[in-house]
Jmol script that loads the backbone (N, CA, C; Angstrom):
load data "model"
ATOM      1  N   MET A   1     -24.447 137.481 129.329  1.00  0.00           N
ATOM      2  CA  MET A   1     -24.107 136.390 128.536  1.00  0.00           C
ATOM      3  C   MET A   1     -22.860 134.974 128.938  1.00  0.00           C
ATOM      4  N   ALA A   2     -22.001 135.935 129.606  1.00  0.00           N
ATOM      5  CA  ALA A   2     -20.907 135.063 129.995  1.00  0.00           C
ATOM      6  C   ALA A   2     -21.376 134.713 131.469  1.00  0.00           C
ATOM      7  N   ASP A   3     -22.259 135.228 132.144  1.00  0.00           N
ATOM      8  CA  ASP A   3     -22.702 134.109 133.451  1.00  0.00           C
ATOM      9  C   ASP A   3     -23.387 132.888 132.750  1.00  0.00           C
ATOM     10  N   LEU A   4     -23.803 133.008 131.918  1.00  0.00           N
ATOM     11  CA  LEU A   4     -25.143 131.894 131.356  1.00  0.00           C
ATOM     12  C   LEU A   4     -24.093 130.871 130.835  1.00  0.00           C
ATOM     13  N   ASP A   5     -23.004 131.364 130.397  1.00  0.00           N
ATOM     14  CA  ASP A   5     -22.270 130.245 129.652  1.00  0.00           C
ATOM     15  C   ASP A   5     -21.388 129.423 131.056  1.00  0.00           C
ATOM     16  N   GLN A   6     -20.956 130.380 132.078  1.00  0.00           N
ATOM     17  CA  GLN A   6     -20.377 129.917 133.217  1.00  0.00           C
ATOM     18  C   GLN A   6     -21.255 129.129 133.977  1.00  0.00           C
ATOM     19  N   GLN A   7     -22.751 129.156 133.831  1.00  0.00           N
ATOM     20  CA  GLN A   7     -23.590 128.520 134.306  1.00  0.00           C
ATOM     21  C   GLN A   7     -23.831 127.120 133.891  1.00  0.00           C
ATOM     22  N   ILE A   8     -23.169 127.230 132.392  1.00  0.00           N
ATOM     23  CA  ILE A   8     -23.494 126.012 131.706  1.00  0.00           C
ATOM     24  C   ILE A   8     -22.675 124.905 131.766  1.00  0.00           C
ATOM     25  N   GLU A   9     -21.382 125.873 131.800  1.00  0.00           N
ATOM     26  CA  GLU A   9     -19.916 124.949 132.348  1.00  0.00           C
ATOM     27  C   GLU A   9     -20.155 124.315 133.412  1.00  0.00           C
ATOM     28  N   GLN A  10     -20.628 125.128 134.603  1.00  0.00           N
ATOM     29  CA  GLN A  10     -20.446 124.372 135.702  1.00  0.00           C
ATOM     30  C   GLN A  10     -21.413 123.485 136.007  1.00  0.00           C
ATOM     31  N   ALA A  11     -22.798 123.389 135.374  1.00  0.00           N
ATOM     32  CA  ALA A  11     -23.835 122.162 135.200  1.00  0.00           C
ATOM     33  C   ALA A  11     -23.162 121.120 134.690  1.00  0.00           C
ATOM     34  N   ARG A  12     -22.232 121.438 133.266  1.00  0.00           N
ATOM     35  CA  ARG A  12     -21.391 120.455 132.709  1.00  0.00           C
ATOM     36  C   ARG A  12     -20.924 119.675 133.626  1.00  0.00           C
ATOM     37  N   ALA A  13     -19.947 120.062 134.477  1.00  0.00           N
ATOM     38  CA  ALA A  13     -18.861 119.642 135.122  1.00  0.00           C
ATOM     39  C   ALA A  13     -19.363 119.095 136.296  1.00  0.00           C
ATOM     40  N   ARG A  14     -20.558 119.421 136.754  1.00  0.00           N
ATOM     41  CA  ARG A  14     -21.362 118.356 137.867  1.00  0.00           C
ATOM     42  C   ARG A  14     -21.685 117.379 137.100  1.00  0.00           C
ATOM     43  N   LEU A  15     -22.476 117.380 136.398  1.00  0.00           N
ATOM     44  CA  LEU A  15     -23.321 116.412 135.230  1.00  0.00           C
ATOM     45  C   LEU A  15     -21.785 115.363 135.102  1.00  0.00           C
ATOM     46  N   ARG A  16     -20.814 115.777 134.789  1.00  0.00           N
ATOM     47  CA  ARG A  16     -19.775 114.885 134.400  1.00  0.00           C
ATOM     48  C   ARG A  16     -19.400 114.156 136.040  1.00  0.00           C
ATOM     49  N   ASP A  17     -18.979 114.844 137.017  1.00  0.00           N
ATOM     50  CA  ASP A  17     -18.554 114.090 138.356  1.00  0.00           C
ATOM     51  C   ASP A  17     -20.154 113.314 138.642  1.00  0.00           C
ATOM     52  N   LEU A  18     -21.089 113.514 138.341  1.00  0.00           N
ATOM     53  CA  LEU A  18     -22.331 112.546 138.750  1.00  0.00           C
ATOM     54  C   LEU A  18     -21.916 111.546 137.821  1.00  0.00           C
ATOM     55  N   GLN A  19     -21.912 111.663 136.759  1.00  0.00           N
ATOM     56  CA  GLN A  19     -21.684 110.298 135.868  1.00  0.00           C
ATOM     57  C   GLN A  19     -20.261 109.515 136.431  1.00  0.00           C
ATOM     58  N   ALA A  20     -19.231 110.050 136.696  1.00  0.00           N
ATOM     59  CA  ALA A  20     -17.971 109.486 137.301  1.00  0.00           C
ATOM     60  C   ALA A  20     -18.391 108.561 138.494  1.00  0.00           C
ATOM     61  N   ARG A  21     -19.114 109.645 139.455  1.00  0.00           N
ATOM     62  CA  ARG A  21     -19.856 108.683 140.558  1.00  0.00           C
ATOM     63  C   ARG A  21     -20.693 107.564 140.707  1.00  0.00           C
ATOM     64  N   ALA A  22     -21.266 107.668 139.381  1.00  0.00           N
ATOM     65  CA  ALA A  22     -22.317 106.702 139.507  1.00  0.00           C
ATOM     66  C   ALA A  22     -21.374 105.268 138.696  1.00  0.00           C
ATOM     67  N   SER A  23     -20.567 105.480 137.799  1.00  0.00           N
ATOM     68  CA  SER A  23     -19.819 104.559 137.525  1.00  0.00           C
ATOM     69  C   SER A  23     -18.908 103.907 138.215  1.00  0.00           C
ATOM     70  N   LYS A  24     -18.231 104.685 139.079  1.00  0.00           N
ATOM     71  CA  LYS A  24     -17.496 103.975 140.311  1.00  0.00           C
ATOM     72  C   LYS A  24     -18.743 102.950 140.920  1.00  0.00           C
ATOM     73  N   GLN A  25     -19.783 103.978 141.480  1.00  0.00           N
ATOM     74  CA  GLN A  25     -20.585 102.708 142.181  1.00  0.00           C
ATOM     75  C   GLN A  25     -20.874 101.523 141.382  1.00  0.00           C
ATOM     76  N   ARG A  26     -21.157 102.172 140.289  1.00  0.00           N
ATOM     77  CA  ARG A  26     -21.561 100.287 139.326  1.00  0.00           C
ATOM     78  C   ARG A  26     -20.515  99.367 139.515  1.00  0.00           C
ATOM     79  N   ARG A  27     -19.100 100.012 139.083  1.00  0.00           N
ATOM     80  CA  ARG A  27     -18.151  98.856 139.344  1.00  0.00           C
ATOM     81  C   ARG A  27     -18.021  97.980 140.922  1.00  0.00           C
ATOM     82  N   ARG A  28     -18.374  99.053 141.773  1.00  0.00           N
ATOM     83  CA  ARG A  28     -18.441  98.493 143.322  1.00  0.00           C
ATOM     84  C   ARG A  28     -19.468  97.477 143.434  1.00  0.00           C
ATOM     85  N   ASP A  29     -20.522  97.768 143.053  1.00  0.00           N
ATOM     86  CA  ASP A  29     -21.466  97.110 142.868  1.00  0.00           C
ATOM     87  C   ASP A  29     -21.260  95.685 142.394  1.00  0.00           C
ATOM     88  N   GLU A  30     -20.776  95.667 141.046  1.00  0.00           N
ATOM     89  CA  GLU A  30     -20.592  94.304 140.582  1.00  0.00           C
ATOM     90  C   GLU A  30     -19.197  93.508 140.920  1.00  0.00           C
ATOM     91  N   THR A  31     -18.305  94.410 141.676  1.00  0.00           N
ATOM     92  CA  THR A  31     -17.191  93.444 142.541  1.00  0.00           C
ATOM     93  C   THR A  31     -17.954  92.814 143.764  1.00  0.00           C
ATOM     94  N   ARG A  32     -19.027  93.527 144.325  1.00  0.00           N
ATOM     95  CA  ARG A  32     -19.589  93.218 145.127  1.00  0.00           C
ATOM     96  C   ARG A  32     -20.534  91.886 144.912  1.00  0.00           C
ATOM     97  N   LYS A  33     -20.919  91.897 144.139  1.00  0.00           N
ATOM     98  CA  LYS A  33     -22.120  90.868 143.357  1.00  0.00           C
ATOM     99  C   LYS A  33     -20.948  89.824 143.319  1.00  0.00           C
ATOM    100  N   LYS A  34     -19.730  90.024 142.312  1.00  0.00           N
ATOM    101  CA  LYS A  34     -18.674  88.674 142.300  1.00  0.00           C
ATOM    102  C   LYS A  34     -18.358  87.851 143.093  1.00  0.00           C
ATOM    103  N   ILE A  35     -17.966  88.777 144.483  1.00  0.00           N
ATOM    104  CA  ILE A  35     -17.674  88.343 145.885  1.00  0.00           C
ATOM    105  C   ILE A  35     -18.686  87.651 146.312  1.00  0.00           C
ATOM    106  N   ILE A  36     -19.920  88.252 146.745  1.00  0.00           N
ATOM    107  CA  ILE A  36     -21.114  87.557 147.265  1.00  0.00           C
ATOM    108  C   ILE A  36     -21.525  85.948 146.277  1.00  0.00           C
ATOM    109  N   TYR A  37     -21.313  85.959 144.887  1.00  0.00           N
ATOM    110  CA  TYR A  37     -21.187  84.893 144.421  1.00  0.00           C
ATOM    111  C   TYR A  37     -20.497  83.721 144.467  1.00  0.00           C
ATOM    112  N   GLY A  38     -19.057  84.299 144.460  1.00  0.00           N
ATOM    113  CA  GLY A  38     -18.104  83.862 144.878  1.00  0.00           C
ATOM    114  C   GLY A  38     -17.832  82.869 146.118  1.00  0.00           C
ATOM    115  N   ALA A  39     -18.831  83.283 147.448  1.00  0.00           N
ATOM    116  CA  ALA A  39     -18.403  83.003 148.460  1.00  0.00           C
ATOM    117  C   ALA A  39     -19.372  81.934 148.682  1.00  0.00           C
ATOM    118  N   ALA A  40     -20.555  82.508 147.986  1.00  0.00           N
ATOM    119  CA  ALA A  40     -21.744  81.702 148.022  1.00  0.00           C
ATOM    120  C   ALA A  40     -21.246  79.636 147.198  1.00  0.00           C
ATOM    121  N   LEU A  41     -20.159  80.243 146.396  1.00  0.00           N
ATOM    122  CA  LEU A  41     -20.360  78.818 145.557  1.00  0.00           C
ATOM    123  C   LEU A  41     -19.283  78.433 146.124  1.00  0.00           C
ATOM    124  N   GLN A  42     -18.518  78.962 146.907  1.00  0.00           N
ATOM    125  CA  GLN A  42     -17.051  77.816 148.082  1.00  0.00           C
ATOM    126  C   GLN A  42     -17.979  77.485 148.756  1.00  0.00           C
ATOM    127  N   GLU A  43     -18.975  77.859 148.955  1.00  0.00           N
ATOM    128  CA  GLU A  43     -19.599  77.117 150.533  1.00  0.00           C
ATOM    129  C   GLU A  43     -20.594  75.903 150.118  1.00  0.00           C
ATOM    130  N   HIS A  44     -20.903  76.264 148.592  1.00  0.00           N
ATOM    131  CA  HIS A  44     -21.650  75.216 148.137  1.00  0.00           C
ATOM    132  C   HIS A  44     -20.677  74.000 148.126  1.00  0.00           C
ATOM    133  N   LEU A  45     -19.615  74.394 147.495  1.00  0.00           N
ATOM    134  CA  LEU A  45     -18.240  73.254 147.281  1.00  0.00           C
ATOM    135  C   LEU A  45     -17.909  72.208 148.078  1.00  0.00           C
ATOM    136  N   GLU A  46     -18.113  73.185 149.589  1.00  0.00           N
ATOM    137  CA  GLU A  46     -17.573  72.880 150.756  1.00  0.00           C
ATOM    138  C   GLU A  46     -18.533  71.246 150.849  1.00  0.00           C
ATOM    139  N   GLN A  47     -19.771  71.376 150.617  1.00  0.00           N
ATOM    140  CA  GLN A  47     -20.999  70.575 150.570  1.00  0.00           C
ATOM    141  C   GLN A  47     -21.210  69.638 149.878  1.00  0.00           C
ATOM    142  N   LEU A  48     -20.319  69.556 148.784  1.00  0.00           N
ATOM    143  CA  LEU A  48     -21.035  68.619 147.340  1.00  0.00           C
ATOM    144  C   LEU A  48     -19.822  67.108 147.981  1.00  0.00           C
ATOM    145  N   GLU A  49     -20.004  66.051 147.657  1.00  0.00           N
ATOM    146  CA  GLU A  49     -19.259  65.025 147.650  1.00  0.00           C
ATOM    147  C   GLU A  49     -18.163  65.153 146.622  1.00  0.00           C
ATOM    148  N   ALA A  50     -16.826  64.504 147.089  1.00  0.00           N
ATOM    149  CA  ALA A  50     -15.999  64.867 146.119  1.00  0.00           C
ATOM    150  C   ALA A  50     -15.960  64.475 144.646  1.00  0.00           C
ATOM    151  N   SER A  51     -16.640  63.561 144.248  1.00  0.00           N
ATOM    152  CA  SER A  51     -16.588  63.277 143.051  1.00  0.00           C
ATOM    153  C   SER A  51     -17.370  64.813 141.961  1.00  0.00           C
ATOM    154  N   LYS A  52     -18.425  65.289 143.067  1.00  0.00           N
ATOM    155  CA  LYS A  52     -19.536  66.071 142.221  1.00  0.00           C
ATOM    156  C   LYS A  52     -18.516  67.724 142.282  1.00  0.00           C
ATOM    157  N   ARG A  53     -17.889  67.806 143.374  1.00  0.00           N
ATOM    158  CA  ARG A  53     -16.867  69.017 143.667  1.00  0.00           C
ATOM    159  C   ARG A  53     -15.930  68.859 142.465  1.00  0.00           C
ATOM    160  N   GLU A  54     -15.108  67.808 142.493  1.00  0.00           N
ATOM    161  CA  GLU A  54     -14.107  67.966 141.009  1.00  0.00           C
ATOM    162  C   GLU A  54     -14.791  68.140 139.975  1.00  0.00           C
ATOM    163  N   ALA A  55     -16.092  67.640 140.059  1.00  0.00           N
ATOM    164  CA  ALA A  55     -16.659  67.635 138.502  1.00  0.00           C
ATOM    165  C   ALA A  55     -16.919  69.496 138.153  1.00  0.00           C
ATOM    166  N   THR A  56     -17.330  69.870 139.403  1.00  0.00           N
ATOM    167  CA  THR A  56     -18.206  71.537 139.357  1.00  0.00           C
ATOM    168  C   THR A  56     -16.454  72.539 139.454  1.00  0.00           C
ATOM    169  N   LEU A  57     -15.357  71.945 139.600  1.00  0.00           N
ATOM    170  CA  LEU A  57     -14.024  72.649 139.888  1.00  0.00           C
ATOM    171  C   LEU A  57     -14.013  72.638 138.417  1.00  0.00           C
ATOM    172  N   ALA A  58     -13.782  71.636 137.898  1.00  0.00           N
ATOM    173  CA  ALA A  58     -13.189  71.384 136.656  1.00  0.00           C
ATOM    174  C   ALA A  58     -14.260  72.208 135.608  1.00  0.00           C
ATOM    175  N   TRP A  59     -15.297  72.368 135.865  1.00  0.00           N
ATOM    176  CA  TRP A  59     -16.298  72.857 134.810  1.00  0.00           C
ATOM    177  C   TRP A  59     -16.084  74.600 134.922  1.00  0.00           C
ATOM    178  N   LEU A  60     -15.590  75.014 136.339  1.00  0.00           N
ATOM    179  CA  LEU A  60     -15.130  76.096 136.546  1.00  0.00           C
ATOM    180  C   LEU A  60     -13.673  76.597 136.076  1.00  0.00           C
ATOM    181  N   HIS A  61     -12.772  75.720 135.858  1.00  0.00           N
ATOM    182  CA  HIS A  61     -11.528  76.099 135.689  1.00  0.00           C
ATOM    183  C   HIS A  61     -11.510  76.066 133.811  1.00  0.00           C
ATOM    184  N   ARG A  62     -12.509  75.671 133.437  1.00  0.00           N
ATOM    185  CA  ARG A  62     -12.316  75.931 131.959  1.00  0.00           C
ATOM    186  C   ARG A  62     -13.022  77.024 131.529  1.00  0.00           C
ATOM    187  N   ARG A  63     -13.752  77.595 132.643  1.00  0.00           N
ATOM    188  CA  ARG A  63     -14.168  79.031 132.026  1.00  0.00           C
ATOM    189  C   ARG A  63     -13.427  80.054 132.676  1.00  0.00           C
ATOM    190  N   ILE A  64     -12.107  79.576 132.958  1.00  0.00           N
ATOM    191  CA  ILE A  64     -11.042  80.769 133.683  1.00  0.00           C
ATOM    192  C   ILE A  64     -10.224  80.717 132.541  1.00  0.00           C
ATOM    193  N   THR A  65     -10.186  81.681 131.813  1.00  0.00           N
ATOM    194  CA  THR A  65      -9.057  82.114 130.666  1.00  0.00           C
ATOM    195  C   THR A  65      -7.946  83.170 130.683  1.00  0.00           C
ATOM    196  N   ARG A  66      -7.817  84.243 131.212  1.00  0.00           N
ATOM    197  CA  ARG A  66      -7.275  85.231 131.482  1.00  0.00           C
ATOM    198  C   ARG A  66      -6.094  84.452 132.190  1.00  0.00           C
ATOM    199  N   PRO A  67      -4.596  84.348 131.484  1.00  0.00           N
ATOM    200  CA  PRO A  67      -3.597  83.781 131.998  1.00  0.00           C
ATOM    201  C   PRO A  67      -3.315  83.928 133.262  1.00  0.00           C
ATOM    202  N   SER A  68      -3.365  85.689 133.784  1.00  0.00           N
ATOM    203  CA  SER A  68      -2.917  85.609 134.743  1.00  0.00           C
ATOM    204  C   SER A  68      -3.835  84.892 135.693  1.00  0.00           C
ATOM    205  N   ASP A  69      -4.994  84.648 135.752  1.00  0.00           N
ATOM    206  CA  ASP A  69      -5.867  84.276 136.942  1.00  0.00           C
ATOM    207  C   ASP A  69      -5.330  83.304 136.609  1.00  0.00           C
ATOM    208  N   ARG A  70      -5.448  82.622 135.699  1.00  0.00           N
ATOM    209  CA  ARG A  70      -5.245  80.861 136.069  1.00  0.00           C
ATOM    210  C   ARG A  70      -3.738  80.529 136.504  1.00  0.00           C
ATOM    211  N   ARG A  71      -2.826  81.790 136.702  1.00  0.00           N
ATOM    212  CA  ARG A  71      -1.425  81.496 137.328  1.00  0.00           C
ATOM    213  C   ARG A  71      -1.808  81.841 138.388  1.00  0.00           C
ATOM    214  N   PHE A  72      -2.476  82.605 138.921  1.00  0.00           N
ATOM    215  CA  PHE A  72      -2.959  83.031 140.523  1.00  0.00           C
ATOM    216  C   PHE A  72      -3.558  81.941 140.925  1.00  0.00           C
ATOM    217  N   LEU A  73      -4.668  81.115 140.521  1.00  0.00           N
ATOM    218  CA  LEU A  73      -5.210  80.342 141.001  1.00  0.00           C
ATOM    219  C   LEU A  73      -4.461  78.820 141.198  1.00  0.00           C
ATOM    220  N   GLY A  74      -3.362  78.768 140.532  1.00  0.00           N
ATOM    221  CA  GLY A  74      -2.342  77.653 140.000  1.00  0.00           C
ATOM    222  C   GLY A  74      -2.949  76.600 139.239  1.00  0.00           C
ATOM    223  N   LEU A  75      -3.607  77.143 137.970  1.00  0.00           N
ATOM    224  CA  LEU A  75      -3.997  76.194 136.915  1.00  0.00           C
ATOM    225  C   LEU A  75      -2.926  76.278 136.000  1.00  0.00           C
ATOM    226  N   SER A  76      -2.889  74.739 135.554  1.00  0.00           N
ATOM    227  CA  SER A  76      -1.793  74.786 134.416  1.00  0.00           C
ATOM    228  C   SER A  76      -2.522  74.861 132.998  1.00  0.00           C
ATOM    229  N   GLY A  77      -1.910  74.950 132.030  1.00  0.00           N
ATOM    230  CA  GLY A  77      -2.088  75.054 130.733  1.00  0.00           C
ATOM    231  C   GLY A  77      -3.077  76.253 130.331  1.00  0.00           C
ATOM    232  N   SER A  78      -3.737  76.473 129.204  1.00  0.00           N
ATOM    233  CA  SER A  78      -4.586  77.174 128.904  1.00  0.00           C
ATOM    234  C   SER A  78      -6.540  76.869 128.658  1.00  0.00           C
ATOM    235  N   ALA A  79      -7.176  77.415 129.231  1.00  0.00           N
ATOM    236  CA  ALA A  79      -8.382  77.081 129.264  1.00  0.00           C
ATOM    237  C   ALA A  79      -8.773  76.370 128.165  1.00  0.00           C
ATOM    238  N   ARG A  80      -8.116  76.677 126.692  1.00  0.00           N
ATOM    239  CA  ARG A  80      -8.417  75.771 125.307  1.00  0.00           C
ATOM    240  C   ARG A  80      -8.298  74.173 125.760  1.00  0.00           C
ATOM    241  N   SER A  81      -7.356  73.934 126.714  1.00  0.00           N
ATOM    242  CA  SER A  81      -6.922  72.623 126.455  1.00  0.00           C
ATOM    243  C   SER A  81      -7.979  72.136 127.360  1.00  0.00           C
ATOM    244  N   TYR A  82      -8.592  72.615 128.059  1.00  0.00           N
ATOM    245  CA  TYR A  82      -9.998  72.020 128.954  1.00  0.00           C
ATOM    246  C   TYR A  82     -11.024  72.376 128.270  1.00  0.00           C
ATOM    247  N   ASP A  83     -11.540  73.047 127.351  1.00  0.00           N
ATOM    248  CA  ASP A  83     -12.485  72.491 126.539  1.00  0.00           C
ATOM    249  C   ASP A  83     -12.431  71.710 125.416  1.00  0.00           C
ATOM    250  N   GLN A  84     -11.313  71.316 125.011  1.00  0.00           N
ATOM    251  CA  GLN A  84     -11.199  70.268 124.449  1.00  0.00           C
ATOM    252  C   GLN A  84     -11.776  68.666 125.028  1.00  0.00           C
ATOM    253  N   GLN A  85     -11.699  68.601 126.505  1.00  0.00           N
ATOM    254  CA  GLN A  85     -11.946  67.559 127.151  1.00  0.00           C
ATOM    255  C   GLN A  85     -13.447  67.352 127.332  1.00  0.00           C
ATOM    256  N   GLU A  86     -14.469  68.297 126.780  1.00  0.00           N
ATOM    257  CA  GLU A  86     -15.796  68.424 127.311  1.00  0.00           C
ATOM    258  C   GLU A  86     -16.365  67.089 126.170  1.00  0.00           C
TER     259      GLU A  86
END
end "model"
wireframe off; spacefill off
backbone 0.3
color backbone group
């Protein structure tokens, strides 16, 4: 019986390990997707005429709400102040 209990515990440990690996892979995939979309958006912005580029950037800036992200990007104020402009 102890043998079976040990095998069950080993199987549970393998399952936990596989679940952790799957979760880590999902996070990597999500990060990669964000990088790819971000690069595509940057390329698109570079090709827009100035007024459309400014409007698109303003739209993006309104959606960046985390204060540390706004500071990193050099955006002033909070995203709420931008929402009121729409």
